[in-house]
C-alpha positions, 0 to 999 in steps of 0.5 A: 139504343134502336130508335127504328119503328117496330114492323107492326108500328111500320104496318100501322103506319102504312095503314094510316097513310093508305087510309088518309091518302084514300078518303081525306078530300082534295078540296080540303087537304088543299086548304091546309097545304095552303094555310087557307081558311077552314069553314066548320063544315071542312073540319066536320067532313073530315072528324067525320070520315075519321070517326066513321073508321073510329079514329075521331078520338084516337086517344079514347079507349076501346071501352069508350069506342075509341081505337085504344091506341098506345103512345107510339101510334097516337104519334105516327098517326099525328106525323103522318095527318100533318105531312099528308095536309090534314085538318087539326082535330079540334081538340075540345070534345075528344080531347078535353070534354069527353075524357072528364065524361067518360071518366067522371060523368054520370050515366046519364051525362055518357049517354048524352055526350058522348056519342056526338063527341065520339061521332064527331056529330056535335062541337064543342068549345072552350071558354077558359080566359077572363079579363084578371087571368088569361088561362090560369085556371086556378084563377078563374072567377066564374061561378055557377050558382045553384038554382035548384033546377037550374044553375045561373053562371055569372062571370065573363070571359074575354074569348071563348075558342070556335064559340062560332061554330060550336053547337 
């Protein structure tokens, strides 16, 4: 069994390492390295640098504006990002909402939401947890009632991840 990266995978790793080394702002990498508080602007600045390279939505297929990386490339990117003290890419837009929209959304929803997710100009949050459910999504009680031209959402949340940063 061969556990080494192929020459193409090693070349990809070299490309990722070079890009991050040349483009990750030092003040951001120092905050990550020393486990200091990250501001919204810190996350957004790094994510937008990645977006200009086409790497912010790195799990997305080419057809949706992503790089179309395979599992090994995504692994390489994540490992090197950690080694070089990159901030975590916030998952709510590119990893949670975006794939649902590009797989199941209407064309209008895709046009409205995907560019901002892909380019990291819009920050999404998540609001799953409820007092009686925790993160057990099957037991959530919050409901959206159709009122014709709008929905009325009834229920309660006990926390919403990064709500204070979200657009």
